[in-house]
C-alpha positions as CSV (number, residue, x, y, z in Angstrom):
1,M,-40.6,32.3,-13.7
2,K,-36.7,32.4,-13.9
3,H,-36.5,28.7,-13.9
4,V,-39.2,28.7,-16.5
5,F,-37.0,31.5,-18.7
6,W,-33.6,29.6,-18.4
7,V,-35.4,26.0,-19.9
8,L,-36.8,28.3,-22.6
9,F,-33.5,29.8,-23.1
10,I,-31.5,26.4,-23.1
11,I,-34.0,24.5,-25.3
12,P,-32.7,25.9,-29.1
13,T,-29.0,25.2,-28.3
14,L,-29.4,21.7,-27.9
15,L,-30.8,21.4,-31.9
16,I,-27.4,20.8,-32.9
17,A,-26.6,22.3,-36.7
18,Q,-25.4,20.3,-39.7
19,Q,-21.3,19.3,-39.2
20,A,-21.4,21.3,-35.8
21,N,-18.7,18.5,-34.2
22,V,-20.2,19.1,-30.7
23,N,-21.1,15.6,-30.1
24,L,-20.1,12.3,-31.9
25,D,-23.6,12.6,-34.4
26,Y,-24.3,9.3,-36.0
27,N,-26.3,12.1,-38.3
28,P,-24.1,14.5,-38.9
29,H,-25.2,16.1,-42.4
30,K,-28.5,16.4,-41.6
31,N,-29.9,19.7,-41.7
32,R,-31.4,20.9,-38.6
33,E,-31.0,24.7,-38.4
34,N,-29.9,25.9,-41.6
35,L,-25.8,26.9,-40.3
36,T,-23.2,26.3,-42.3
37,P,-20.5,24.7,-41.5
38,F,-17.5,26.7,-39.4
39,S,-15.7,28.3,-42.4
40,A,-17.6,26.9,-45.1
41,P,-19.3,28.4,-48.3
42,L,-22.6,26.6,-47.8
43,N,-23.9,23.3,-46.4
44,S,-22.6,20.2,-48.5
45,P,-23.7,17.3,-48.4
46,D,-27.1,17.8,-47.1
47,V,-28.9,14.4,-45.8
48,D,-32.7,13.9,-45.2
49,D,-34.4,11.0,-43.6
50,Q,-34.8,9.2,-46.6
51,G,-31.1,9.0,-47.7
52,M,-31.3,11.8,-50.4
53,V,-28.3,13.4,-50.8
54,T,-27.8,17.0,-52.0
55,F,-23.7,17.8,-52.7
56,Q,-23.5,21.5,-53.5
57,L,-20.4,23.4,-54.6
58,K,-19.4,27.6,-55.5
59,A,-17.4,27.5,-58.1
60,P,-17.9,30.7,-60.6
61,N,-15.4,29.8,-63.1
62,A,-15.6,26.1,-63.3
63,K,-16.8,24.6,-66.4
64,E,-17.4,21.1,-65.5
65,V,-18.3,19.7,-61.8
66,S,-18.8,15.9,-61.1
67,L,-19.0,13.4,-58.3
68,A,-16.0,11.0,-59.1
69,P,-17.1,7.6,-59.5
70,G,-16.0,5.6,-56.0
71,A,-18.2,4.1,-53.1
72,I,-21.6,5.6,-53.8
73,T,-21.7,4.7,-57.7
74,T,-21.4,1.2,-56.4
75,S,-23.8,1.3,-54.0
76,L,-26.3,2.9,-56.5
77,D,-25.3,0.3,-59.2
78,K,-24.9,2.6,-61.6
79,E,-21.7,2.1,-64.2
80,S,-17.9,3.6,-62.7
81,K,-18.7,7.1,-64.2
82,P,-18.6,10.5,-62.8
83,I,-22.1,12.0,-62.1
84,P,-22.1,15.8,-63.3
85,F,-23.5,18.5,-61.3
86,T,-26.2,21.0,-62.7
87,R,-25.0,25.0,-62.4
88,G,-27.7,26.9,-60.8
89,E,-28.4,30.2,-59.5
90,N,-25.1,32.4,-57.8
91,D,-22.9,29.8,-59.7
92,I,-23.6,27.1,-57.0
93,W,-23.3,23.7,-58.4
94,E,-25.6,21.0,-57.6
95,L,-26.3,17.4,-57.2
96,K,-29.2,15.2,-56.0
97,I,-28.4,11.6,-55.5
98,G,-30.4,8.7,-53.3
99,P,-31.9,7.1,-51.9
100,L,-28.5,5.6,-50.5
101,L,-28.9,3.2,-47.8
102,P,-27.7,4.1,-44.0
103,D,-23.4,3.9,-44.3
104,I,-20.4,6.2,-44.8
105,Y,-19.0,6.7,-48.1
106,A,-16.2,8.6,-49.3
107,Y,-16.2,10.6,-52.4
108,H,-14.4,13.5,-54.4
109,F,-15.8,16.0,-56.6
110,I,-13.9,16.8,-60.1
111,V,-13.7,20.4,-61.0
112,D,-12.9,20.9,-64.8
113,G,-10.9,17.5,-64.7
114,I,-9.2,18.0,-61.2
115,Q,-10.0,15.5,-58.3
116,I,-10.7,17.4,-55.2
117,T,-12.6,17.4,-51.5
118,D,-15.7,18.9,-50.8
119,P,-14.8,22.1,-49.5
120,S,-17.9,22.7,-46.9
121,N,-17.6,19.5,-46.0
122,T,-15.5,19.1,-42.0
123,Y,-15.9,15.1,-42.6
124,A,-12.6,14.0,-44.1
125,A,-10.2,11.2,-44.0
126,F,-6.5,11.4,-43.2
127,T,-4.8,8.6,-45.3
128,A,-1.6,7.6,-46.8
129,M,-3.4,8.8,-50.0
130,P,-4.5,12.4,-51.4
131,P,-7.4,13.0,-48.9
132,Y,-11.2,12.0,-49.6
133,S,-14.6,13.8,-48.3
134,Q,-16.3,11.5,-46.1
135,L,-20.7,11.1,-46.2
136,V,-22.9,9.9,-43.6
137,V,-26.2,8.3,-44.3
138,H,-28.2,7.9,-41.2
139,A,-30.8,5.8,-40.4
140,Q,-33.6,6.4,-37.8
141,E,-30.9,5.7,-35.2
142,P,-27.3,5.0,-34.4
143,S,-25.8,2.4,-36.5
144,Y,-23.0,-0.9,-35.2
145,Y,-20.4,1.9,-35.9
146,D,-21.8,4.8,-34.5
147,A,-21.0,6.0,-30.7
148,K,-23.8,4.8,-28.6
149,D,-24.4,5.4,-24.8
150,V,-22.4,2.1,-23.8
151,P,-19.0,1.9,-21.8
152,H,-16.3,3.0,-24.1
153,G,-12.8,1.1,-24.2
154,V,-9.3,3.5,-24.7
155,V,-7.8,4.2,-28.1
156,A,-3.8,4.6,-27.1
157,R,-1.3,5.6,-29.4
158,H,2.0,4.2,-29.7
159,I,5.3,5.8,-30.8
160,Y,8.3,3.6,-31.1
161,H,11.5,3.6,-32.9
162,S,12.0,0.8,-35.5
163,E,15.6,-0.6,-36.6
164,T,13.5,-2.1,-39.6
165,T,12.4,0.9,-41.1
166,K,15.3,3.4,-39.4
167,G,12.4,5.7,-38.3
168,E,9.8,6.5,-35.7
169,R,6.3,4.6,-36.5
170,E,3.2,4.7,-34.5
171,L,0.4,2.5,-33.5
172,Y,-2.7,2.3,-31.9
173,V,-3.8,-0.1,-29.5
174,Y,-7.8,-0.4,-28.5
175,I,-8.3,-1.5,-24.8
176,P,-11.2,-2.9,-23.7
177,P,-13.4,-0.7,-21.1
178,S,-12.9,-4.1,-18.8
179,Y,-9.7,-4.2,-18.5
180,D,-7.9,-5.5,-16.0
181,E,-4.1,-6.0,-15.2
182,G,-4.7,-8.9,-13.0
183,N,-6.5,-11.0,-16.5
184,T,-4.7,-11.9,-19.6
185,Y,-6.2,-10.4,-22.7
186,P,-6.2,-11.8,-26.6
187,V,-4.4,-9.6,-29.1
188,L,-6.0,-8.9,-32.7
189,Y,-3.0,-7.0,-34.8
190,L,-5.4,-5.2,-37.6
191,L,-4.1,-3.9,-40.7
192,G,-5.0,-1.6,-43.6
193,G,-4.9,-1.5,-47.0
194,S,-2.9,0.1,-49.5
195,G,-3.7,3.4,-48.9
196,E,-4.4,3.3,-45.2
197,L,-2.8,4.6,-42.0
198,P,-3.3,2.9,-38.6
199,S,-5.7,5.7,-37.7
200,N,-8.0,4.8,-40.7
201,W,-9.2,1.6,-38.9
202,I,-10.4,4.1,-36.1
203,Y,-12.3,7.1,-38.1
204,D,-12.7,5.2,-41.3
205,G,-13.3,1.5,-40.0
206,R,-14.5,2.7,-36.5
207,V,-13.0,-0.5,-35.2
208,N,-13.2,0.8,-31.4
209,L,-17.1,2.2,-31.4
210,I,-18.0,-1.6,-33.4
211,M,-15.9,-3.2,-30.6
212,D,-17.5,-1.2,-27.6
213,N,-21.1,-2.1,-29.0
214,L,-20.0,-5.3,-29.7
215,L,-18.8,-6.1,-26.1
216,A,-22.3,-3.9,-24.8
217,E,-24.7,-6.5,-26.8
218,N,-22.4,-9.3,-25.4
219,N,-21.5,-10.5,-29.2
220,A,-18.0,-10.7,-28.5
221,L,-15.0,-11.7,-26.1
222,P,-12.7,-8.5,-24.8
223,M,-9.4,-8.2,-26.6
224,L,-6.9,-6.0,-27.4
225,I,-6.9,-4.8,-30.8
226,V,-3.5,-3.3,-32.1
227,V,-4.0,-1.1,-35.5
228,V,-0.5,-1.7,-37.3
229,N,1.3,0.6,-39.7
230,N,1.5,-1.6,-42.4
231,Q,3.1,0.9,-44.9
232,V,6.8,-0.6,-44.8
233,I,7.8,-0.2,-48.2
234,H,6.2,2.8,-50.4
235,R,3.4,1.7,-52.5
236,N,4.7,2.8,-55.4
237,N,8.1,1.0,-55.4
238,P,8.1,-1.5,-58.2
239,Q,9.9,-4.2,-55.8
240,H,6.7,-3.4,-53.4
241,T,5.3,-6.9,-53.9
242,E,8.8,-8.7,-53.5
243,L,9.9,-6.7,-50.5
244,T,6.8,-5.8,-48.5
245,F,5.9,-9.3,-46.8
246,D,9.6,-10.1,-45.9
247,V,10.0,-6.4,-44.0
248,F,6.8,-6.3,-42.6
249,E,7.2,-9.8,-40.9
250,E,10.6,-8.1,-39.5
251,E,9.0,-5.3,-38.2
252,I,6.1,-7.1,-36.6
253,R,8.0,-10.0,-34.8
254,N,10.7,-7.3,-33.7
255,H,9.2,-4.5,-33.0
256,V,5.3,-4.8,-32.6
257,I,4.7,-7.9,-30.7
258,P,7.3,-7.5,-28.2
259,L,6.0,-3.7,-27.7
260,I,2.5,-5.1,-27.2
261,D,3.6,-8.0,-24.9
262,E,6.0,-5.7,-22.5
263,S,3.2,-3.0,-22.6
264,Y,-0.2,-5.1,-21.9
265,S,-1.3,-8.0,-19.8
266,T,-1.4,-10.5,-23.2
267,I,-1.8,-13.7,-24.0
268,K,1.8,-14.8,-25.1
269,S,0.9,-17.7,-27.3
270,P,-0.4,-18.2,-30.9
271,R,-3.6,-19.0,-29.6
272,G,-4.3,-15.9,-28.0
273,R,-2.7,-13.8,-31.3
274,A,-5.2,-13.0,-34.3
275,I,-4.1,-11.0,-37.7
276,S,-6.4,-9.5,-39.7
277,G,-6.4,-7.1,-42.6
278,L,-8.3,-5.2,-45.5
279,S,-7.1,-5.6,-49.2
280,M,-3.1,-5.6,-48.9
281,G,-3.4,-6.0,-45.0
282,G,-5.3,-9.3,-45.9
283,R,-2.1,-10.1,-48.0
284,H,0.4,-9.2,-45.5
285,S,-2.2,-11.3,-43.2
286,M,-1.9,-14.5,-45.3
287,F,1.7,-14.4,-46.8
288,V,3.1,-13.1,-43.3
289,G,0.6,-14.9,-40.9
290,F,0.5,-18.3,-42.7
291,R,4.1,-18.8,-42.3
292,S,4.2,-17.5,-38.9
293,L,2.3,-20.3,-36.9
294,D,4.6,-19.9,-34.2
295,L,3.2,-16.4,-33.9
296,F,-0.7,-16.5,-34.7
297,A,-3.2,-19.3,-34.8
298,N,-6.3,-17.3,-35.9
299,F,-6.5,-15.1,-39.2
300,G,-9.0,-12.7,-41.0
301,I,-8.5,-12.6,-44.9
302,L,-10.7,-9.3,-45.8
303,S,-11.1,-9.1,-49.7
304,A,-7.6,-10.5,-50.6
305,G,-5.9,-13.6,-51.5
306,D,-4.1,-15.0,-54.4
307,T,-4.6,-15.6,-58.2
308,N,-2.3,-19.2,-57.5
309,P,-2.7,-20.0,-53.8
310,E,-1.2,-23.4,-54.7
311,E,2.0,-22.0,-55.8
312,S,2.3,-19.0,-53.5
313,L,0.6,-20.9,-50.1
314,K,2.4,-24.3,-50.8
315,E,3.8,-24.9,-47.9
316,F,0.6,-24.1,-45.7
317,L,-1.6,-25.9,-48.0
318,I,0.2,-29.0,-47.7
319,D,1.0,-29.0,-43.9
320,P,-0.8,-32.4,-42.8
321,D,-1.2,-30.7,-39.5
322,I,-2.6,-27.4,-40.6
323,N,-6.2,-27.9,-39.0
324,N,-4.7,-28.8,-35.7
325,K,-2.3,-25.1,-35.8
326,I,-5.2,-23.1,-36.8
327,D,-8.0,-21.9,-34.4
328,Y,-10.0,-19.8,-36.7
329,L,-9.5,-18.8,-40.5
330,F,-12.3,-16.3,-42.1
331,I,-12.5,-15.4,-45.6
332,G,-14.6,-12.3,-46.4
333,Q,-16.0,-9.9,-49.3
334,G,-18.5,-7.7,-50.1
335,T,-21.8,-8.2,-51.7
336,K,-20.5,-6.3,-54.8
337,E,-16.7,-7.4,-54.8
338,V,-18.2,-10.9,-56.1
339,E,-19.1,-8.7,-58.9
340,S,-15.6,-7.4,-59.8
341,F,-12.1,-8.4,-60.4
342,F,-11.5,-8.4,-56.3
343,N,-13.2,-11.6,-56.9
344,E,-11.0,-13.9,-58.5
345,R,-8.0,-13.7,-55.8
346,V,-11.0,-14.4,-52.9
347,Q,-12.5,-17.4,-54.8
348,R,-9.2,-18.8,-55.3
349,L,-8.1,-18.9,-52.0
350,H,-11.4,-20.1,-50.6
351,E,-11.1,-23.4,-53.8
352,S,-7.9,-23.9,-52.6
353,L,-8.4,-24.0,-48.7
354,N,-11.5,-26.1,-49.7
355,N,-9.3,-28.5,-52.2
356,H,-6.8,-29.3,-49.3
357,N,-10.0,-29.4,-46.4
358,I,-8.7,-26.9,-44.3
359,K,-11.1,-25.6,-41.8
360,H,-12.1,-21.9,-42.7
361,D,-15.5,-19.7,-42.5
362,Y,-16.0,-18.0,-45.9
363,Y,-18.6,-15.5,-46.2
364,V,-19.8,-12.8,-48.6
365,G,-22.2,-9.6,-47.1
366,G,-23.2,-5.9,-47.0
367,N,-24.0,-4.0,-49.4
368,G,-20.4,-2.5,-50.3
369,G,-17.6,-3.2,-52.9
370,H,-14.3,-2.7,-51.8
371,D,-14.2,-0.2,-49.4
372,W,-15.0,0.4,-45.7
373,S,-18.6,-0.4,-45.8
374,T,-17.5,-3.9,-46.8
375,W,-14.8,-3.9,-44.3
376,R,-16.9,-2.3,-41.1
377,H,-19.6,-5.1,-42.4
378,L,-17.3,-8.2,-42.1
379,L,-15.9,-7.0,-38.6
380,Y,-19.2,-6.6,-36.7
381,Y,-21.2,-9.2,-38.5
382,R,-18.8,-12.1,-38.5
383,F,-15.1,-11.8,-38.0
384,L,-15.2,-10.2,-34.3
385,P,-18.0,-12.3,-33.0
386,N,-16.5,-15.1,-34.0
387,L,-13.0,-14.3,-32.8
388,W,-11.6,-16.7,-30.0
389,K,-14.8,-19.1,-29.8
390,N,-12.2,-21.9,-29.8
391,N,-10.5,-20.1,-26.8
């Protein structure tokens, strides 16, 4: 009987509550025990199995509360306007929306004109911008970006001194679970956008979990992924565009690549290196990568391009031997980006590559706009599976 009572006692403790942060849950916003997150005033957000989402905010003195436009409103095909909450009992403001497709969404509240994070949500992002909350809408099982019971790689954080930026900097390295010093590995240098830190490709982009799952599915080749901090000039510097590319090239040539080649067993040639990034990072990958063919032969341009590539990328485009110098050139964007102003620069790049008969892989996919939903999708469904196929 002692064994029976032990089993009966332990089973309730396995019913992990909403936002318990015990496991890397694929459904952290599903309310399973009606317990509020630790130190939070109430449950928010609450996601049911149909993808309906309930936000709540206790704000007794507020006159107006709304959900800021962003990834959620884009996914709902709503106008880019705030969605108002309704004041209920006990001064609790509430908004129910959906159903939303399974994904991870960034969001803010607007309270009397001030943008804030959701004070009841423990899932938030730490970036080079003011923070935002994260909403996880779950499917019936873990998704391609979730932690699964598969072999996992290691994410190492390196701190190094840069003479380029005159200070201490950081980068992250994904090391595949099969890593063996006796072998050499190709390296993907992965960059963020205007407001991203290298940690965002881990926590928002979930690139390490995506790579774990691709390797377990035998859909990608083992590689090192180096997430670089490409914030090298203050983003609001009026000369950011003029300065950033030269500074970043110096940083990656003089500090980043030497550090990685000294620390890991790498393929030390252009064919063993790739550079890819989202938005601003895509422009770094393009404007620095395309003129650094002594370093890179593989490129991933995510949600980026240029409105006048015939001029800005002239040397690259008119190089008669360019198709022999590149192994894989990927250009990708989200389905809903095609409907936005971001599309023009991507299309101009795609058209110029076609006009000069430069081989490349152009892809539009996913359900997102200019957001992490798109960039996770592009990595998993197209870029990473095709990278190094020619090696």
